[in-house]
C-alpha positions in Angstrom: 350.7 28.8 181.1 350.2 27.1 177.8 349.0 23.8 179.3 346.4 25.7 181.4 345.3 27.5 178.2 344.9 24.2 176.3 342.8 22.7 179.1 340.5 25.7 179.3 340.2 25.7 175.4 339.3 22.0 175.4 336.7 22.6 178.1 335.1 25.5 176.1 334.8 23.2 173.0 333.4 20.4 175.2 330.7 22.7 176.7 329.8 24.1 173.3 329.4 20.6 171.8 327.5 19.4 174.8 325.0 22.2 174.3 324.5 21.4 170.6 326.4 24.4 169.4 327.7 25.2 166.0 329.7 22.2 164.7 332.0 24.4 162.7 332.8 26.5 165.7 333.4 23.5 167.8 335.9 22.1 165.2 337.7 25.4 164.9 338.1 25.5 168.7 339.4 21.9 168.7 341.9 22.8 165.9 343.1 25.9 167.7 346.0 25.9 170.2 345.8 27.4 173.7 348.9 29.7 173.9 348.5 31.7 177.2 346.2 32.2 180.1 346.2 35.1 182.5 343.8 36.5 185.0 342.3 38.7 182.3 342.4 36.7 179.0 342.7 33.4 177.2 345.0 33.6 174.2 344.6 31.0 171.4 346.2 30.4 168.0 343.6 30.0 165.2 344.2 27.2 162.7 343.6 29.3 159.6 342.8 32.8 158.3 339.1 32.0 157.9 338.9 30.6 161.4 340.1 34.0 162.8 337.2 35.9 161.4 334.8 33.1 162.5 336.1 32.9 166.0 335.9 36.7 166.3 332.3 36.7 165.1 331.5 34.3 167.9 333.6 36.1 170.5 330.6 36.8 172.9 329.5 33.1 172.9 333.0 31.8 173.6 333.7 34.3 176.3 330.4 33.3 177.9 331.6 29.7 178.2 335.0 30.8 179.4 333.3 32.7 182.3 331.1 29.6 183.1 334.1 27.4 183.4 336.6 29.7 185.1 334.1 31.5 187.3 335.5 34.9 186.3 335.1 37.1 183.2 337.9 36.7 180.7 338.6 38.2 177.3 339.4 36.0 174.3 342.5 36.9 172.2 342.9 35.2 168.8 346.3 35.0 167.2 347.0 34.2 163.6 348.7 30.8 162.8 352.3 30.4 164.1 352.2 33.8 165.8 353.8 33.8 169.3 352.0 35.6 172.1 353.7 38.2 174.2 353.0 38.7 177.9 352.5 42.3 179.0 355.1 43.1 181.8 354.0 45.0 184.9 354.6 48.7 185.0 358.2 49.5 185.5 359.3 45.9 185.1 361.6 44.7 182.3 359.8 42.8 179.6 360.3 39.0 179.7 362.6 37.4 177.2 360.9 35.7 174.3 362.6 32.4 175.0 361.0 32.3 178.5 357.5 32.1 177.2 356.3 28.6 177.8 359.7 27.8 179.5 359.9 25.2 182.3 358.8 26.1 185.8 362.4 26.3 187.0 363.2 29.0 184.5 360.1 31.0 185.4 360.9 30.9 189.1 364.1 32.9 188.4 362.0 35.8 187.0 360.6 37.7 190.0 358.6 40.0 187.8 356.8 37.3 185.8 353.0 37.4 185.9 351.8 34.9 188.5 350.2 31.8 187.1 346.4 31.6 187.4 344.6 28.7 189.0 344.3 25.8 186.7 340.8 25.6 185.2 338.7 22.5 185.9 338.0 20.1 183.0 334.5 18.9 182.4 332.8 15.7 181.4 333.8 15.6 177.7 332.0 14.5 174.6 333.7 11.9 172.3 335.0 14.6 170.0 336.9 16.3 172.8 338.7 13.7 174.9 338.9 14.2 178.7 342.2 15.8 179.7 343.9 14.5 182.8 347.4 15.1 184.2 348.7 12.9 186.9 351.3 14.6 189.0 352.4 13.3 192.4 349.6 10.7 192.3 346.9 13.3 192.2 344.5 13.3 189.3 344.2 16.8 187.9 341.3 16.1 185.5 338.2 16.6 187.7 334.8 15.7 186.2 332.4 18.4 187.4 329.2 20.1 186.2 329.0 23.8 185.6 326.6 24.2 188.5 329.4 23.7 191.0 329.4 26.4 193.7 332.4 28.8 194.1 333.3 27.2 197.5 333.3 23.7 196.1 335.4 24.9 193.2 338.1 26.3 195.4 338.1 23.1 197.5 338.7 21.1 194.3 341.5 23.5 193.2 343.2 22.8 196.6 343.0 19.1 195.9 344.4 19.6 192.4 347.4 21.5 193.8 348.3 18.6 196.1 347.2 20.1 199.4 345.0 18.1 201.8 341.3 18.7 201.1 338.9 19.9 203.8 337.2 16.8 205.2 333.6 16.4 203.8 330.7 16.1 206.2 329.5 12.6 206.9 326.2 13.2 205.0 325.7 15.9 202.4 322.1 17.2 202.5 320.9 18.8 199.3 320.1 22.4 199.7 318.0 24.7 197.6 320.0 26.8 195.1 320.5 30.4 196.0 319.9 31.5 192.5 318.3 30.1 189.3 319.9 27.1 187.8 319.0 28.1 184.3 321.5 30.8 183.2 320.9 31.9 179.6 323.6 31.1 177.1 324.8 34.2 175.3 323.0 34.8 172.0 325.7 34.7 169.4 324.6 31.9 167.1 323.8 31.4 163.5 320.9 29.1 164.6 318.0 31.5 164.5 314.7 31.6 162.6 316.0 34.5 160.5 318.9 32.4 159.2 316.9 29.3 158.4 316.4 28.6 154.7 313.0 27.1 154.1 311.0 25.9 151.1 308.4 23.3 150.3 310.6 20.6 151.8 310.7 22.0 155.3 308.1 24.9 155.5 305.8 23.0 157.7 308.5 22.2 160.3 309.8 25.9 160.1 306.3 27.4 160.7 305.5 24.8 163.4 308.7 25.7 165.3 307.9 29.4 165.1 304.4 28.7 166.4 305.7 26.6 169.3 308.1 29.4 170.3 305.3 32.0 170.0 303.0 30.0 172.3 305.7 28.8 174.7 304.4 30.7 177.7 300.7 29.8 177.1 299.7 26.7 179.2 297.8 24.1 177.2 298.7 25.6 173.8 301.0 23.7 171.5 302.4 21.3 174.1 304.6 19.2 171.8 306.6 19.5 168.7 308.2 16.4 167.0 310.5 17.1 164.0 311.9 14.1 162.1 314.0 13.6 158.9 317.4 12.6 157.7 320.7 13.8 159.0 321.9 17.3 158.0 318.5 18.6 156.9 318.1 21.4 159.5 316.4 19.7 162.5 319.0 20.9 165.0 318.9 24.4 163.5 315.2 24.6 164.3 315.6 23.3 167.8 318.4 25.8 168.6 316.4 28.5 167.0 313.6 27.9 169.5 316.0 27.8 172.3 317.7 31.1 171.2 314.4 32.8 170.6 313.2 32.0 174.1 316.5 33.0 175.7 316.2 36.4 174.0 312.5 37.1 174.0 311.2 35.1 176.9 314.0 34.6 179.4 311.6 33.9 182.3 310.9 30.5 180.7 313.2 27.8 182.0 314.4 25.8 179.0 316.6 22.7 179.1 318.3 21.7 175.8 320.3 18.6 175.3 321.3 16.3 172.5 321.0 12.6 173.1 324.6 12.1 174.0 324.5 15.0 176.6 321.4 13.4 178.1 323.0 10.0 178.4 326.2 11.6 179.9 324.1 13.6 182.4 322.1 10.5 183.3 325.2 8.4 184.0 327.0 11.1 185.9 324.1 11.9 188.1 323.3 8.3 189.0 326.7 8.4 190.8 325.9 11.7 192.4 322.6 10.3 193.6 324.4 7.7 195.6 326.9 10.1 197.3 324.8 13.3 197.6 321.2 11.8 198.0 319.9 14.2 195.4 317.3 13.8 192.7 319.0 13.1 189.4 318.5 15.3 186.4 317.0 18.1 188.5 317.5 20.7 185.8 315.5 18.5 183.4 312.6 18.1 185.8 312.6 21.8 186.8 312.4 23.0 183.2 309.2 24.5 181.7 310.3 23.4 178.2 312.5 20.4 177.4 314.3 20.2 174.0 316.0 16.9 173.1 317.8 16.3 169.9 318.5 13.0 168.1 316.3 11.0 170.4 316.9 7.9 168.3 320.3 7.5 169.8 318.8 6.9 173.3 316.8 3.9 172.0 318.6 0.6 173.0 320.2 2.1 176.1 317.8 0.4 178.5 318.2 2.4 181.8 318.4 5.8 180.2 315.5 5.3 177.9 313.3 4.0 180.7 314.1 7.1 182.7 313.5 9.3 179.6 310.0 7.7 179.2 309.3 8.5 182.9 310.5 12.0 182.3 308.2 12.4 179.3 305.3 11.0 181.3 305.9 13.6 184.0 305.8 16.4 181.4 302.6 15.1 180.0 300.9 14.9 183.4 302.1 18.4 184.4 301.1 19.9 181.1 304.7 21.0 180.3 306.1 21.4 176.8 308.5 19.2 174.9 310.4 19.5 171.6 311.9 16.4 170.1 314.0 15.7 167.0 314.6 12.3 165.5 315.7 10.6 162.3 312.4 8.8 162.1 308.7 9.2 163.0 307.5 8.4 166.6 305.7 5.2 165.6 309.1 3.8 164.4 311.0 4.5 167.6 309.5 1.8 169.7 308.4 4.3 172.4 305.6 3.8 174.9 302.3 3.8 173.1 301.1 6.8 175.2 304.1 8.8 174.2 303.7 7.9 170.5 300.1 8.9 170.7 301.0 12.2 172.4 303.5 13.1 169.8 301.3 12.1 166.9 298.5 14.2 168.4 300.8 17.3 168.7 302.7 19.0 165.9 304.4 16.3 163.9 306.7 17.6 161.1 308.7 15.9 158.4 311.8 17.6 157.1 312.5 16.3 153.6 315.7 16.4 151.5 316.2 19.8 149.8 315.5 20.1 146.1 317.5 22.2 143.6 315.9 25.5 144.5 316.5 25.2 148.2 320.1 24.0 147.7 320.7 27.0 145.4 319.2 29.4 148.0 321.3 27.8 150.8 324.5 28.1 148.8 323.8 31.6 147.6 322.9 32.9 151.1 325.9 31.2 152.7 328.2 32.6 150.0 326.8 36.2 150.4 326.4 36.4 154.2 329.2 34.2 155.5 332.0 33.9 152.9 331.8 37.4 151.5 331.2 38.9 154.9 334.4 37.2 156.1 336.3 39.8 154.0 334.8 42.7 155.9 336.2 42.7 159.4 335.9 46.5 159.9 333.1 46.0 162.5 334.8 43.1 164.3 337.0 43.5 167.4 340.1 42.2 165.7 343.6 43.6 166.3 344.6 45.2 163.0 348.2 43.9 163.4 346.8 40.4 163.0 345.4 41.1 159.5 348.8 41.0 157.9 349.3 37.4 158.9 346.7 36.2 156.3 345.0 37.2 153.1 341.4 37.9 154.1 339.9 37.2 150.6 337.9 34.5 149.0 337.3 34.0 145.4 334.1 35.1 143.6 331.3 32.7 142.7 328.9 33.6 139.9 325.2 32.8 140.0 325.8 30.3 137.2 328.5 28.6 139.3 326.2 28.5 142.3 323.5 26.9 140.3 325.8 24.3 139.0 327.0 23.6 142.5 323.4 23.1 143.6 322.7 20.8 140.6 325.5 18.3 141.4 325.6 18.5 145.2 324.1 16.2 147.8 321.5 17.1 150.4 323.4 17.5 153.7 323.2 21.2 154.5 326.4 21.2 156.6 328.2 19.6 153.7 326.7 22.1 151.3 328.3 25.0 153.3 331.7 23.4 153.5 331.4 22.6 149.8 330.7 26.3 149.1 333.8 27.3 151.1 336.0 25.0 149.2 334.8 26.2 145.8 335.2 29.9 146.9 338.8 29.1 148.1 339.6 27.3 144.8 338.1 30.2 142.9 340.5 32.6 144.7 343.5 30.4 143.7 342.4 30.4 140.1 342.0 34.2 140.1 345.5 34.6 141.6 346.8 32.6 138.6 344.8 34.7 136.1 342.2 32.0 135.5 338.6 31.3 136.2 336.9 28.6 138.2 335.5 26.0 135.7 332.6 23.6 135.9 335.1 20.8 135.9 336.8 22.3 139.0 333.5 22.4 140.8 332.7 18.8 139.9 336.1 17.7 141.2 335.4 19.3 144.5 331.8 17.9 144.6 333.2 14.4 143.9 335.1 14.7 147.3 331.9 15.5 149.1 329.0 13.8 147.4 328.1 10.6 145.6 325.9 12.5 143.2 328.7 14.2 141.3 329.3 11.6 138.6 326.3 9.3 138.5 325.3 7.3 135.5 321.9 8.4 134.4 319.6 6.2 132.3 316.9 7.4 129.9 314.2 5.5 131.6 314.9 7.5 134.8 314.6 10.7 132.8 311.3 9.5 131.2 309.8 8.6 134.6 310.7 12.0 136.2 309.4 14.0 133.2 306.1 11.9 133.1 305.5 12.6 136.7 306.4 16.3 136.4 304.1 17.0 133.3 301.4 14.4 134.2 301.7 12.4 131.0 301.8 8.6 130.6 304.8 6.7 129.2 302.8 5.7 126.2 301.9 9.4 125.5 305.6 10.5 126.0 307.0 8.1 123.5 303.9 7.7 121.2 302.7 9.7 118.2 300.3 12.2 119.9 301.2 15.8 119.2 299.0 17.8 121.5 300.8 20.9 122.9 301.3 19.5 126.5 302.4 16.1 125.4 304.7 17.4 122.7 306.5 19.8 125.0 307.0 17.1 127.7 308.5 14.9 125.0 310.8 17.8 123.8 312.0 18.3 127.4 312.7 14.6 127.9 314.7 14.4 124.7 316.6 17.5 125.7 317.5 16.1 129.1 318.4 12.7 127.7 320.7 14.3 125.2 322.5 16.4 127.9 322.6 13.9 130.7 323.2 10.6 129.0 326.3 9.6 127.1 324.3 8.6 124.0 324.2 9.8 120.4 321.1 11.6 119.0 320.2 8.4 117.1 320.4 6.3 120.2 318.2 8.8 122.1 315.7 8.7 119.3 315.4 4.9 119.5 314.3 5.3 123.2 311.5 7.6 122.1 309.5 5.4 119.8 312.2 5.1 117.1 312.4 8.8 116.2 315.1 9.8 113.7 318.1 12.1 114.1 316.4 15.2 112.7 313.4 14.8 115.1 315.8 14.8 118.1 317.6 17.9 116.8 314.2 19.7 116.4 313.3 18.9 120.0 316.7 20.4 121.2 316.0 23.6 119.3 312.5 23.9 120.7 313.7 23.7 124.3 316.7 26.0 123.7 314.4 28.6 122.3 312.0 28.3 125.2 314.9 28.7 127.7 315.7 32.1 126.2 312.1 33.2 126.1 310.8 32.0 129.5 312.9 31.9 132.7 310.3 29.4 134.2 311.4 26.8 131.7 315.0 27.1 132.9 313.9 26.7 136.5 311.8 23.6 135.6 314.8 22.1 133.8 317.0 22.7 136.8 314.4 21.1 139.1 314.0 18.1 136.7 317.8 17.6 136.6 317.9 17.6 140.4 315.2 15.0 140.7 316.8 12.8 138.0 320.2 13.0 139.8 318.7 12.1 143.1 317.0 9.0 141.6 320.0 7.8 139.7 
């Protein structure tokens, strides 16, 4: 049954990725191995000890997708790496021999008490990260591309075809009939993408508050009809879109919401063009029937002529019918080449820029992720995990001090997904150091950062430091390097000298030459002034961290 388990596992990962689910969870599912499939449960082998706790934490979401694909409730069983599953024999029957698990079909046929094999699950239209699985046996293609709105009768007919039996002849013309029940089943709420888990600051506060406002007014016609969030990759746009979707699914389930990223929209469009020809149905019906349409990464649709034209028509329909739209893109509407009416519509609605996180936000993200995810992974007492599995791995991560987290924030890049992975790596390395009786050093953190970011070992020039300090303290360059000694100008000069001494590979004399030819003793005096202020006033320390972050980003 291992092959069926692998097919079903691949389908779950494909569905989750199609719906814009947690990227880390998708990767963990793709790296897992399907070991066994029965009528009651799907058994998978996790790739690592950390993955076990993460998969268990998302058990409800995964089992929801399993039920969607297999049309029957199934439990998820997660095994530790390299652990072999054991089938439960029927009452009174002898237990199967271990070597028969996963044995050829001929060997299984000689065992009358073996658990009967379940019907092979149907594979779905995949995303590029999860290749379509097909198995040609006897000239019959076993990989059937279907949508999860397939009826139970059609499902069994396809299963008959997959098993090689002649299929029931289809009627000459298929007339679309109204669905017997709602076509908008709510995805189980088991996601980290909520408003409560979003870390916001000055860089993204407007987008965060606008997303909350949109969700709050979602069922009020004519109020807050559009939200357009734009900014670079990995800055939290998808988190906000999924937070809206999850909030509405939990608090306002009567609202029909359709969420899709750009790739899912293009796949749906291409697949349903074919269905339109054979079934005479309106394409993208679930998009048209939605009350709220949420599309992520809209920039990827630009350039695909047929799909973008249909998308423009879809947006025009939503505008005319006063429906609501949420869009995320890497650039502003006016730079996407959209129809002028759409550009005007989005500009007139809530238009929000998400900027790159500064030091304080990165520090907050790292600190929250470390405390709520990494540290929480050690505590599995409230999770539904078989205690016998815990012996297969060490459920511990190393400790990260506040000073280490601040250093990580200072030298890291701006992609939030990379920040979280960076934090995991540092915690894991800290554990290795602790096991050896050592401590995680700043050099260790910088080596890990060098694998993730380009900002770890940048060459920093004094003129960059001077520019940033001048902007921060609102002084001119002439004032910074000149003879004026007023309190504000003098302290800005001390800070610039302090940063130049710590960030640039220059002697005190060389630094002094860049500040109006000041001598060695003057530079030492500036260093002492700033060091004294750091001990007296925490705000000075925070300002220095913020200045270092700005300098690193500009270098």
